[in-house]
C-alpha positions in Angstrom: -5.3 -29.7 54.6 -7.8 -27.0 56.6 -5.0 -25.6 58.1 -2.9 -24.9 55.0 -6.2 -23.5 53.4 -6.4 -21.2 56.5 -2.6 -20.1 55.7 -3.1 -19.8 52.0 -6.7 -17.6 53.0 -5.4 -15.6 55.9 -2.1 -15.0 53.6 -3.9 -14.3 50.7 -5.9 -11.8 53.4 -2.8 -10.2 54.6 -1.3 -9.6 51.2 -5.1 -8.0 50.4 -5.4 -6.1 53.4 -2.1 -4.4 52.2 -2.3 -4.0 49.0 -5.6 -2.2 49.5 -3.8 -0.3 51.9 -1.0 0.8 49.5 -3.9 1.1 47.1 -6.0 4.0 49.1 -2.9 5.4 50.5 -1.8 6.2 46.9 -5.1 7.1 45.5 -5.6 9.1 48.6 -2.1 11.0 47.8 -2.8 11.2 44.1 -6.4 12.6 44.6 -4.4 15.5 46.7 -2.1 16.1 44.7 -4.5 16.6 41.4 -6.3 18.6 43.4 -3.9 21.1 44.1 -3.0 20.5 40.6 -6.2 21.4 39.3 -6.2 24.9 41.6 -3.4 25.8 40.0 -4.2 24.7 36.4 -7.7 26.8 36.7 -5.5 29.9 38.1 -3.6 29.8 34.8 -6.7 28.6 32.5 -8.2 31.6 34.2 -5.4 34.8 33.6 -5.4 33.0 30.1 -8.6 33.1 29.3 -8.5 36.6 30.8 -6.2 37.4 28.0 -7.7 36.1 25.3 -11.2 37.7 26.3 -9.3 41.0 25.8 -8.1 39.9 22.5 -11.6 38.8 21.3 -13.7 41.9 22.8 -10.8 44.2 21.1 -11.5 41.8 17.5 -15.7 42.0 17.7 -15.4 45.6 18.4 -12.9 45.7 15.4 -15.6 43.6 13.6 -18.7 46.4 14.4 -16.9 49.5 13.5 -16.2 47.8 9.9 -19.4 46.4 9.1 -21.7 47.8 11.4 -23.8 44.9 11.8 -25.7 43.9 15.1 -24.1 40.5 15.7 -20.6 41.8 16.4 -22.0 44.4 18.6 -23.8 41.8 20.8 -20.6 39.9 21.1 -18.5 42.9 21.9 -21.3 43.6 24.4 -21.7 40.4 25.8 -17.6 40.1 25.8 -17.5 42.9 27.5 -19.5 41.7 30.2 -17.6 38.5 30.7 -14.3 40.3 31.2 -16.2 42.7 33.7 -17.1 39.7 35.8 -13.8 38.1 34.8 -12.1 41.0 36.8 -13.9 40.1 39.6 -12.6 36.6 40.0 -9.2 37.7 39.4 -8.8 39.5 42.9 -9.4 35.9 44.3 -5.9 34.7 42.7 -3.7 38.0 44.8 -1.3 36.8 47.1 2.0 38.3 48.1 4.4 37.4 45.0 1.7 38.4 42.1 0.0 41.4 44.0 1.2 44.4 42.4 1.3 42.5 38.7 -2.0 41.2 39.2 -3.0 44.9 40.2 -1.6 46.1 37.1 -3.1 43.5 35.2 -6.7 44.7 36.3 -5.9 48.2 35.9 -5.2 47.4 32.2 -8.0 45.4 31.7 -10.5 48.6 33.4 -7.9 51.0 31.0 -9.3 48.7 27.9 -12.8 48.4 28.6 -13.1 52.1 29.0 -10.8 52.9 25.7 -13.5 49.8 23.8 -15.9 51.9 25.6 -14.9 55.1 23.8 -14.4 53.9 20.5 -17.9 52.5 20.9 -19.5 55.4 21.9 -17.5 57.7 19.4 -18.6 55.4 16.6 -22.3 55.0 17.4 -22.1 58.9 17.4 -20.0 58.6 13.7 -17.2 60.4 15.5 -14.7 58.1 13.2 -11.4 59.9 14.4 -12.1 59.5 17.7 -13.5 56.3 17.7 -10.1 55.3 15.8 -7.7 56.8 18.5 -9.6 54.9 21.3 -9.8 51.7 18.9 -6.0 51.7 18.5 -5.5 52.8 22.7 -7.3 49.6 23.3 -5.6 48.0 20.9 -2.3 48.8 22.6 -3.4 48.2 26.2 -4.3 44.4 24.9 -1.0 44.0 23.7 0.2 45.4 27.1 -2.3 42.7 28.9 -0.9 39.6 26.7 2.7 40.5 27.4 1.7 41.3 31.6 0.0 37.7 30.8 3.4 35.9 30.5 4.4 37.4 33.6 1.7 36.2 35.8 2.1 32.9 34.9 5.9 33.3 35.4 5.1 34.3 38.7 2.3 32.0 39.6 5.3 29.2 38.2 7.3 30.6 41.1 4.7 30.8 43.6 3.9 26.8 42.9 7.9 25.9 42.8 7.2 24.1 45.9 4.6 22.2 45.1 6.1 20.7 42.0 8.7 19.5 44.8 6.5 18.0 46.7 5.1 15.5 44.0 8.7 14.9 43.1 9.5 13.9 46.5 6.3 12.0 46.6 7.4 10.2 43.1 10.4 8.9 44.9 8.1 7.7 48.2 5.9 6.2 45.7 8.9 4.4 44.0 10.0 3.1 47.7 6.5 2.0 48.4 6.0 0.4 45.1 9.3 -1.9 45.8 8.5 -2.5 49.2 4.8 -4.0 48.3 6.9 -5.8 45.2 9.2 -7.6 47.8 6.1 -8.3 50.2 3.9 -9.9 47.6 6.2 -11.5 44.9 6.1 -15.0 46.4 2.0 -15.1 45.7 2.4 -13.2 42.7 5.0 -15.8 41.1 2.3 -18.8 41.4 -0.2 -16.9 39.5 2.3 -15.3 37.5 1.4 -17.0 34.0 -2.3 -16.9 34.2 -2.2 -13.5 35.3 0.6 -12.7 32.4 -1.8 -13.6 29.7 -4.3 -11.9 31.3 -2.1 -8.3 30.9 -0.3 -9.2 27.7 -3.3 -10.3 25.3 -4.8 -6.2 26.0 -1.7 -4.8 25.2 -1.4 -6.6 22.1 -4.6 -5.5 21.2 -3.8 -1.8 22.4 -0.3 -1.5 20.4 -2.1 -3.5 16.8 -4.8 -0.5 17.6 -2.0 2.2 17.8 -0.4 0.7 14.7 -3.9 1.6 12.9 -4.3 4.8 13.7 -0.8 5.7 13.4 -1.5 4.9 9.7 -4.8 6.9 9.5 -7.3 4.2 10.3 -9.7 5.6 12.8 -12.5 3.6 12.1 -11.6 0.3 14.1 -12.8 0.4 17.5 -10.8 -0.5 20.5 -12.8 -3.9 22.6 -11.4 -4.9 25.6 -13.1 -6.8 28.4 -11.1 -6.4 31.3 -11.8 -4.7 35.4 -8.1 -3.1 35.6 -6.0 0.0 34.8 -5.9 -1.5 31.1 -9.7 -1.4 30.2 -9.3 2.5 31.6 -6.3 2.9 29.1 -7.8 1.3 25.9 -11.4 3.6 26.8 -9.4 6.4 27.3 -7.2 5.2 24.2 -10.5 4.9 22.2 -11.8 7.9 23.2 -8.5 9.7 22.1 -9.3 7.8 18.7 -12.8 9.7 18.2 -11.7 12.9 19.6 -8.8 12.8 16.3 -11.6 11.7 14.2 -13.8 14.5 15.2 -11.0 17.1 15.0 -9.6 16.6 11.6 -13.6 17.3 10.5 -13.8 20.4 11.8 -10.5 21.3 10.6 -11.7 20.1 6.9 -14.9 22.3 8.0 -13.0 25.4 9.2 -10.8 24.8 5.9 -14.6 25.5 4.1 -14.9 28.2 6.2 -11.7 29.6 5.4 -12.7 29.3 1.4 -16.2 31.2 2.1 -14.0 33.9 4.1 -12.1 34.2 1.1 -14.7 35.0 -1.3 -16.6 37.1 1.1 -12.9 39.3 1.0 -13.6 39.0 -3.2 -16.9 40.6 -2.8 -15.8 43.3 -0.1 -13.2 44.1 -2.8 -15.9 44.2 -5.5 -17.9 47.0 -3.5 -14.8 48.9 -2.3 -14.0 49.1 -6.2 -17.8 50.2 -6.9 -17.4 52.9 -3.6 -14.2 54.4 -5.5 -15.4 54.7 -8.5 -18.4 56.6 -7.7 -16.5 59.8 -6.2 -15.7 63.0 -7.7 -15.5 66.5 -6.9 -17.7 69.1 -7.6 -15.0 71.8 -7.8 -13.8 71.0 -11.0 -17.6 71.0 -12.7 -17.8 74.6 -10.9 -14.7 75.3 -12.3 -15.1 74.5 -15.8 -18.2 76.1 -15.5 -16.7 79.4 -14.6 -14.5 78.6 -17.8 -17.3 78.5 -20.4 -18.9 81.3 -18.4 -15.6 83.7 -19.2 -15.8 82.3 -22.7 -19.1 83.1 -23.4 -18.8 86.4 -22.3 -15.6 87.4 -24.7 -16.7 85.7 -27.4 -19.4 84.5 -29.3 -18.2 82.2 -31.5 -18.6 78.4 -32.8 -15.0 77.6 -30.4 -17.7 78.3 -27.4 -20.3 76.2 -28.7 -17.8 73.3 -29.2 -16.5 73.5 -26.0 -19.5 73.2 -24.1 -20.1 70.2 -26.1 -16.9 68.5 -25.0 -17.9 69.7 -21.3 -21.3 68.0 -22.2 -19.8 64.7 -23.2 -17.1 64.5 -20.7 -20.1 64.7 -17.6 -22.4 62.1 -19.6 -19.2 59.6 -20.1 -18.0 60.7 -16.3 -21.6 59.8 -15.2 -22.4 57.2 -17.0 -18.9 54.9 -16.3 -19.4 55.1 -12.6 -18.9 51.9 -10.9 -18.3 50.1 -14.0 -15.6 48.8 -16.5 -15.4 50.2 -19.8 -13.0 49.5 -22.8 -9.5 51.7 -23.6 -11.7 53.3 -26.8 -14.2 54.7 -24.5 -11.6 55.9 -22.2 -9.4 57.6 -24.8 -12.5 59.3 -26.1 -13.4 60.9 -22.7 -9.9 61.6 -22.6 -10.3 63.8 -25.8 -13.2 65.9 -24.5 -11.2 66.8 -21.2 -8.0 67.6 -23.2 -10.0 69.5 -25.4 -11.4 71.8 -22.5 -7.8 71.7 -20.5 -6.3 73.4 -24.3 -8.8 76.4 -24.1 -7.9 76.7 -20.9 -4.1 76.8 -21.3 -4.0 77.7 -25.2 -0.7 77.2 -27.0 1.0 76.4 -23.0 0.0 72.8 -23.4 0.1 70.1 -25.9 -0.9 66.6 -26.4 -0.5 63.5 -28.2 -2.0 60.2 -27.9 -0.7 56.9 -29.6 -2.8 54.2 -29.3 -2.0 50.6 -30.6 -5.0 49.1 -33.0 -5.1 45.8 -31.1 -5.8 47.6 -27.8 -9.0 49.4 -28.2 -11.4 46.6 -26.8 -9.0 45.8 -23.5 -11.1 46.4 -20.3 -10.1 48.7 -17.4 -11.9 50.5 -14.7 -13.2 53.8 -16.6 -11.6 57.3 -15.1 -8.5 55.6 -15.4 -6.0 57.9 -17.5 -7.9 61.3 -16.7 -6.4 61.4 -13.3 -3.0 60.9 -14.2 -3.1 63.6 -17.0 -4.9 65.6 -14.7 -1.7 65.1 -12.6 1.0 65.9 -15.0 -1.0 69.4 -16.0 -1.5 70.5 -12.1 2.3 70.0 -11.5 4.4 70.1 -15.1 2.2 72.8 -16.8 0.0 74.6 -14.7 2.7 76.3 -12.3 5.3 77.5 -15.6 4.2 79.8 -18.4 6.1 78.2 -21.0 3.9 75.3 -20.7 4.8 72.0 -21.4 4.0 68.8 -23.5 1.8 65.4 -22.7 2.5 61.5 -24.4 0.2 58.9 -24.3 1.3 55.6 -25.5 -0.9 52.7 -25.3 0.8 49.7 -26.4 0.5 45.4 -26.6 3.7 44.0 -25.4 3.5 40.1 -24.8 0.6 39.1 -22.1 0.1 42.8 -21.2 -1.2 46.4 -22.2 1.4 49.1 -21.6 0.1 52.5 -20.3 2.4 54.9 -20.9 1.6 58.8 -19.6 4.7 61.3 -20.1 5.3 64.7 -19.5 8.7 67.2 -19.8 7.9 69.0 -16.7 10.5 69.1 -13.3 10.1 65.7 -12.1 8.4 64.0 -9.0 11.0 63.9 -6.0 11.8 60.8 -4.5 10.0 60.2 -1.7 6.6 61.2 -2.9 7.0 58.5 -5.6 7.4 55.9 -2.8 4.8 57.4 -0.8 2.4 56.7 -4.5 4.5 53.0 -4.9 3.2 52.2 -1.2 -0.5 53.6 -1.7 -0.1 56.6 0.5 -2.3 59.0 -0.2 -0.8 62.0 -1.8 -2.1 65.8 -0.9 -5.3 66.6 -1.9 -5.3 69.7 -4.2 -8.2 72.2 -4.5 -7.9 73.6 -8.2 -9.0 72.3 -11.1 -9.3 68.4 -10.5 -12.1 65.8 -10.6 -10.7 64.6 -7.0 -10.3 60.8 -7.9 -6.7 61.1 -7.2 -3.7 58.8 -8.4 -3.9 57.1 -5.0 -7.5 55.8 -6.1 -6.6 55.0 -9.7 -3.6 52.8 -8.3 -5.8 51.1 -5.5 -8.6 50.6 -8.0 -6.7 49.1 -10.7 -5.0 46.9 -8.0 -8.5 45.7 -6.9 -9.7 45.4 -10.7 -6.7 43.0 -11.7 -5.8 41.6 -8.3 -1.9 42.6 -8.4 0.3 44.7 -6.6 2.9 45.2 -9.4 0.7 47.5 -11.8 2.4 50.9 -11.8 6.1 51.9 -12.6 7.4 55.7 -11.9 10.3 57.0 -13.7 10.9 60.4 -13.0 14.2 62.4 -13.3 14.9 65.8 -12.1 14.0 68.9 -14.4 13.7 66.0 -17.2 10.1 64.9 -17.0 8.4 62.2 -15.5 6.8 59.1 -17.1 3.7 56.9 -15.5 4.1 53.2 -16.7 0.7 51.2 -16.2 1.5 47.2 -16.7 -2.0 45.5 -17.3 -2.5 42.0 -17.6 -4.8 40.7 -20.8 -6.3 38.1 -19.0 -7.3 39.5 -15.9 -8.6 42.7 -18.0 -12.3 43.1 -17.0 
């Protein structure tokens, strides 16, 4: 019995030594492979992180230029310094296969840093034109950097191709070694198969049940497996994955909340932009109107001049009082009538006006100074250039859930390209004559911001027959 016992012990020792040697060899090989793989992964991550830093620095500079806040300014300066340090790390990645591409990559980063720095300096000097130019250059370079990043990663893949082949070959050797080990110890393992099978299958069943619970959306059940083998590691990793997924869902919910808050912030920005656009007025209009009053007072001392002065006073009072607030169609028509009195004195019989407003439209809310710019445009382009003058008709009526405002003239019409530019939101050319300076472009922007809709205006124009501008304002969103 002792000899047999010793043989069993010796056989167990031999098997244990064989298993230990194979295990140590595989661990060493795996660690070496993992080390090489980590080095390659670090190279990829370094290149990707550099590209991401370029994009993040552009975004932080853009936020600083838009808001002029200290927080995005500090973030931009910090990211720029990180990007400069990242350049030094990139130089360590150079080899024969990526030398030229990596050198171009480094030069583009330098160019982006220079463009961003110039944009930053010009913005601080209030030179928005140059700041915008250099910022756009930095954005273009950032796009090139993103494209070059793909080339670098592709080059790294080609460089490390031999390493992947070694991994494949090593995998084949591992398979052969596994078969050899299995053949050597199969008899001994068979004797204790039933015991070992029970110890192994139980935690696997537990893992299967846990996977089924996670797939059904239950992330609360913890996985408890008390073994001292790879199953325990797998259970720990599985349990950590469950926690990570749960945390990730929580982060997504937080990000959704932040997104909603961001949308509310955008609405506040739109409201601020609306008030800013409504505060514009061109002093040329005041100057030229006063010239008309001076000439009129010089040529005739009559009640007509007094009425003209009253109209100008009322018009100025309405314009100043209405800045930054909404008004009603009734008040807007009153202000427009004062403006038309001034223009009739100026053009006399050359211009004719008609205004028709449905009774149920008087108290509809709309941005102040909405109608006057369209009438101004008609006078400038359809009446002023022509000796025979023309007619302008304003019609306001309710149709279903919308208020329709039509401003029509019998002038020469608007070219098709100009109509498309107006509808797409491109500013029209400035007019330096008798104008308040609140152009159609600004009115359209104000209306779209005010009602939250883009489909707000329609322009019908026929050459040598006239133009009709139709404003389609939703009743439920008015005010």
